[in-house]
Every structure is written in structure tokens, then in C-alpha cells.
C-alpha positions, 0 to 999 in steps of 0.5 A: 231204221233205214235200209242203208241203200246199196251199201247195206248187206242183202240181209239188212235190206230184207230185214228193213223191208220187213218193218213195213209189214204187219208181221214185223211189228207183231213178232219183233221187239226191241229189248231195253236191257241195262239202258246203256244203249238207249237214249231216254228221250230220243229212242222208241224204248217204251212204246211206239214213239219216242218220249221226245215226241210223246212229251214234247213240252217236257223234252223242250224244257229238259236240260238233259236231252242226250242222256241214256236210260241208264244214266237217267236212272242213276241220276234218280227217277224220284220226284226230286231226282236229278234226272229231272233237270229243267230250264225253269220250274214246272207248274200246273 
């Protein structure tokens, strides 16, 4: 979230300044809703860091880097779900 510089409204600059304060993180949260506005890998929709950072190795292997949460759900979350498309087979 950026403050938008001089082109942003005064209201938005104040809101942006609040994010650095402890109050903001304790009282404001992002709502996922139906997942149609949230990128699965890039947005911070499940915790304080994006999945692309938290699961960097999986993100690098993923063929679906720009999918929405909604689309990933529709492709299937299960073990054999199409949401999990990798550049090569995963192994432990």
C-alpha cells in the first residue's frame, strides 16, 4: 500500500500514514470475500506475508503465478486438483 504522493487525496495519505502505527494493524483487516479480487500467490490474504514469499520454492515451481484465489479454488484445492500445476514433479 503506497501513499500515492501528492496526487493522492488527503484522506488516503492519512490512512496510509496509519499503517505504520500499531493501532492500524490491530484494528483494520483485509476481507477475502469471494476471492475474485485477491491474487493467490501475490496478495497478503492469509497472514502477514504473501504466499509467494512464505512458500518461495513452490511459487517458483508454480505454473499458475497470476491466478486469483477464486480461480485456484475453482480449479481444485485437493491433492490432485488442477490448481497445483508445477514446472516439474514435486518430491520430498
